[in-house]
BAKE-436840 format. One line per field, with one value per residue: z, y, x of N, C-alpha, C in turn; residue in one letter. Coordinates in Angstrom, 1 decimal. Layout:
n_w	(Z  ...)
n_v	(Y  ...)
n_u	(X  ...)
ca_w	(Z  ...)
ca_v	(Y  ...)
ca_u	(X  ...)
c_w	(Z  ...)
c_v	(Y  ...)
c_u	(X  ...)
type	(A  ...)
This chain:
n_w	(-23.9  -24.4  -27.1  -26.9  -25.3  -27.4  -29.6  -27.7  -27.4  -29.9  -30.6  -29.4  -28.9  -30.0  -28.1  -25.6  -26.2  -25.4  -22.7  -22.3  -22.7  -20.9  -18.5  -18.1  -18.4  -15.6  -14.1  -14.7  -13.0  -11.0  -10.1  -10.6  -12.5  -15.2  -18.4  -21.2  -22.3  -20.0  -19.0  -20.6  -20.4  -18.7  -19.7  -20.9  -19.7  -17.8  -16.2  -15.7  -14.4  -12.1  -11.0  -9.8  -8.1  -6.4  -5.4  -4.2  -2.0  -0.6  0.3  1.7  4.1  6.3  6.3  5.6  5.6  7.2  6.1  7.3  8.8  6.7  6.1  7.8  7.6  5.5  6.1  8.2  6.8  4.2  4.9  5.2  5.2  4.5  3.1  3.3  1.9  3.9)
n_v	(-40.3  -37.3  -37.4  -39.6  -38.1  -36.0  -37.7  -38.3  -36.1  -35.3  -37.0  -36.0  -34.4  -30.6  -29.4  -30.4  -30.4  -27.6  -27.9  -29.0  -27.2  -25.0  -26.0  -26.7  -24.5  -23.7  -25.4  -24.9  -22.3  -23.1  -25.0  -22.7  -22.0  -19.9  -18.9  -18.1  -15.6  -14.3  -13.1  -10.8  -7.5  -4.9  -2.9  0.4  1.7  -0.2  0.6  3.6  3.5  1.3  3.3  5.6  3.9  3.1  5.7  7.0  5.5  5.7  7.8  8.0  6.1  5.6  4.8  2.3  -1.3  -4.3  -7.5  -9.8  -8.1  -7.8  -10.1  -10.7  -8.1  -8.8  -11.4  -11.1  -9.1  -10.7  -13.7  -15.8  -18.1  -16.8  -18.1  -17.1  -17.2  -15.5)
n_u	(-76.5  -77.9  -78.5  -80.6  -82.7  -83.3  -84.4  -86.3  -87.6  -88.2  -90.7  -92.8  -96.1  -96.6  -97.7  -97.0  -94.0  -94.0  -94.7  -92.6  -90.5  -91.1  -90.9  -88.3  -87.2  -87.9  -86.3  -84.1  -84.5  -84.5  -82.1  -80.4  -79.2  -77.2  -78.1  -76.4  -77.7  -78.8  -76.7  -76.1  -75.3  -77.2  -79.8  -80.1  -82.1  -83.1  -81.0  -81.2  -83.1  -82.8  -80.6  -81.8  -83.3  -81.5  -80.7  -83.2  -83.3  -81.1  -81.2  -83.3  -82.9  -84.0  -86.3  -86.1  -86.6  -86.2  -85.3  -86.5  -89.2  -90.6  -91.4  -92.8  -94.5  -96.3  -96.9  -98.6  -100.4  -101.3  -101.6  -100.1  -97.0  -94.0  -91.2  -87.4  -84.1  -82.3)
ca_w	(-23.2  -24.9  -28.6  -26.5  -25.1  -28.8  -30.2  -26.9  -28.2  -31.7  -30.9  -28.7  -30.3  -30.3  -26.9  -25.0  -26.1  -24.9  -21.4  -21.9  -22.3  -19.4  -17.3  -18.3  -17.8  -14.1  -13.4  -14.3  -12.2  -9.8  -10.1  -10.4  -13.5  -15.6  -19.7  -21.6  -22.5  -18.9  -18.4  -20.8  -20.0  -18.7  -20.9  -20.4  -19.2  -16.6  -15.8  -14.7  -12.9  -10.8  -10.1  -9.4  -7.0  -5.1  -4.8  -3.4  -1.0  0.1  0.8  2.8  4.4  8.2  6.1  5.1  6.7  7.2  5.6  8.4  8.8  5.2  5.7  8.8  7.3  4.6  6.6  8.4  5.5  3.4  6.4  4.4  6.0  3.4  3.1  2.8  2.6  3.5)
ca_v	(-39.7  -36.4  -37.9  -40.1  -36.7  -35.4  -38.9  -38.5  -34.7  -35.3  -37.5  -35.5  -33.2  -29.1  -28.6  -31.5  -29.5  -26.2  -27.7  -29.2  -25.9  -24.5  -27.1  -27.0  -23.0  -24.0  -26.5  -23.1  -22.0  -23.9  -24.9  -21.1  -22.0  -18.9  -18.2  -16.6  -14.3  -13.9  -12.7  -9.9  -5.6  -4.0  -1.8  1.7  2.1  -0.3  1.2  4.5  2.8  1.0  4.4  6.1  3.5  3.2  7.1  6.9  4.3  6.2  9.9  7.6  4.8  5.4  3.5  0.8  -2.5  -5.9  -9.1  -10.3  -7.1  -7.1  -11.0  -9.9  -7.5  -9.8  -12.6  -10.3  -8.8  -11.4  -14.4  -16.4  -17.4  -17.0  -18.5  -16.7  -17.6  -14.1)
ca_u	(-77.7  -78.3  -79.4  -81.6  -83.5  -83.2  -84.9  -87.7  -88.4  -88.9  -91.6  -93.6  -96.9  -96.1  -98.2  -96.1  -93.1  -94.3  -94.5  -91.6  -89.8  -91.5  -90.4  -86.7  -87.1  -88.1  -85.1  -82.7  -84.0  -84.3  -80.9  -79.8  -78.6  -77.8  -77.7  -75.7  -78.2  -79.3  -75.5  -75.7  -75.6  -78.4  -80.2  -79.8  -83.3  -82.6  -79.9  -81.6  -84.3  -82.3  -79.9  -82.5  -84.1  -80.3  -80.8  -84.2  -82.8  -79.9  -81.5  -84.4  -82.6  -83.8  -87.2  -86.2  -87.3  -85.1  -86.3  -87.7  -89.7  -91.1  -92.1  -93.7  -95.8  -97.0  -97.9  -100.0  -101.6  -102.3  -102.4  -98.9  -95.7  -92.8  -89.8  -86.3  -82.7  -81.4)
c_w	(-24.1  -26.5  -27.7  -26.2  -26.3  -29.0  -29.6  -27.4  -28.8  -31.5  -29.9  -29.5  -29.5  -28.8  -26.0  -24.9  -25.3  -23.5  -20.8  -21.5  -21.1  -18.3  -17.3  -17.6  -16.3  -13.6  -13.6  -13.4  -10.9  -9.2  -10.1  -11.6  -14.7  -17.0  -19.9  -21.9  -21.7  -18.2  -19.1  -20.0  -19.6  -19.5  -20.4  -19.8  -17.7  -15.5  -14.5  -13.6  -11.8  -10.3  -9.7  -7.7  -5.8  -4.9  -4.0  -1.8  0.2  0.8  2.2  3.8  5.5  7.4  5.4  6.1  6.2  6.2  5.9  8.5  7.8  5.6  6.8  8.3  6.0  5.1  7.3  7.7  4.9  4.2  5.9  5.1  4.4  3.6  2.5  2.9  2.4  4.2)
c_v	(-38.2  -36.9  -38.6  -38.9  -36.3  -36.4  -38.9  -37.2  -34.7  -36.0  -37.3  -34.2  -31.8  -28.7  -29.6  -31.0  -28.0  -26.4  -28.3  -28.3  -25.2  -25.1  -27.1  -25.2  -23.1  -24.7  -25.1  -22.6  -22.0  -24.1  -23.4  -21.5  -20.6  -19.0  -17.8  -15.1  -13.7  -13.0  -11.3  -8.8  -5.5  -3.4  -0.6  2.5  1.2  0.2  2.6  4.4  2.4  2.3  5.1  5.9  3.6  4.5  7.2  6.0  5.3  7.6  9.3  6.6  4.4  4.5  3.0  -0.1  -3.4  -7.0  -9.6  -9.3  -7.0  -8.7  -11.0  -9.6  -8.2  -10.8  -12.1  -10.1  -9.5  -13.4  -16.1  -16.6  -17.5  -17.2  -17.8  -17.1  -16.2  -14.2)
c_u	(-78.6  -78.8  -80.8  -82.6  -83.8  -84.8  -86.5  -88.4  -89.1  -90.0  -93.0  -94.6  -96.3  -97.0  -97.3  -94.6  -92.9  -94.3  -93.3  -89.8  -90.2  -91.0  -88.6  -86.2  -86.9  -86.8  -84.2  -82.6  -83.8  -83.0  -79.8  -78.4  -78.4  -77.4  -77.0  -76.4  -78.6  -78.2  -75.1  -75.8  -76.5  -78.8  -80.2  -80.8  -83.4  -81.9  -80.0  -82.2  -83.8  -81.0  -80.6  -83.0  -82.9  -80.6  -81.8  -83.9  -82.1  -80.1  -82.6  -84.2  -82.9  -86.1  -87.3  -86.2  -86.2  -86.3  -87.3  -89.0  -91.1  -91.9  -93.3  -94.8  -96.8  -97.5  -98.7  -100.9  -102.1  -102.0  -100.8  -98.0  -94.9  -91.2  -88.8  -85.2  -82.0  -79.7)
type	(M  Q  R  E  L  V  N  I  I  D  R  L  P  A  S  A  I  N  S  L  L  E  Y  A  E  F  L  L  L  K  Y  D  I  V  S  E  K  E  E  E  E  L  S  E  E  M  K  V  F  L  T  K  R  M  E  R  H  E  A  N  R  E  K  A  I  G  I  E  E  L  K  N  R  L  N  K  K  Y  G  F  E  L  E  C  N  S)
């Protein structure tokens, strides 16, 4: 099966290969498949950002809202329903 897929890809024009790559990335997200690259450790910059964000959250817990409230506010502001598997 993999050989057949490679043969088909080899016959595609460059523009179609780009579309195929985008679709493959979409499927990985859809089926929640994590690549080895995505499992790499966070950068120091991202760790600092997340730490500061968590500190702000901890210091202001009373301002936090739940996912349902967030969905309601976005629906009211933008007029569309959000589906969230929380």
